[in-house]
N, C-alpha and C positions, 0 to 999 in steps of 0.2 A: 848830288841828290837828284839831277834831274835825271839822272839813268832809272833812280829808284820810281819817280813820279812816273816816267814811261812804262817802267815794267809793269807798277800796279795799277797803270790805265786810271789816275785819279786827277790828272792834268785838269781834265773839262768840270772837276769839281770845284778848281781851287779860282779865286779871284786874282785879278791882273796884279795887283798888289803883291800877292805872294809869291805869284810866278816869277817878277822881277826881283823881288829879295831871293829867291832863291838862285838865280843867275849872279846877284850878286855875292853869295855865300861861296857860290863855286870858285867864283875867280878870286877871292881871298884864299880857298884852298888848295887853289893852283899857284897862287902866289909863295903862300908859306912853305911851297916843299923848295923853294931855292934860295937856302941860307940866307944870304946877306938881305933879301927883300922883306924877311920877316921884321927886321929891324925897323927899315923905312915904313913899311905897313904901321906896325905899333906906333910909331912918332905922329903917323897921322890920324891915328884915333883919339879921338876925346872921350873923356868917360860916360858921357851923355850916350855917344853913337855905341858904345861897346856897351851900354846897359841896354840901349835899343836893340841892339842887335842881338845880344843874348835872349830877350825875352820874346823877340819875335822868332827865334829860333826855337825857343821853348815849347811856344804855342803851336808853331808848325810841326814838330816833334810828336805833340801829344795830338794832334789831329792826324796825324799820318797811321801812328800808333792804333786811333780808334777803327781805321781804315782796312786794318789786317785783320782785327776781330772779327 
């Protein structure tokens, strides 16, 4: 997602919390590409964390889509 933000030139419109969250999402994506790491990652997530992560991601994607229009 960081590359997408750079390509769209919208990073300057974002708050620090959202930028840091995207860094965190990218980290999860990278880790998930390496088999056994996914299991360890999933064990470390609690339901509340997963719900919060999903909601934050949903909100950011909605905002990004609005920037594409």
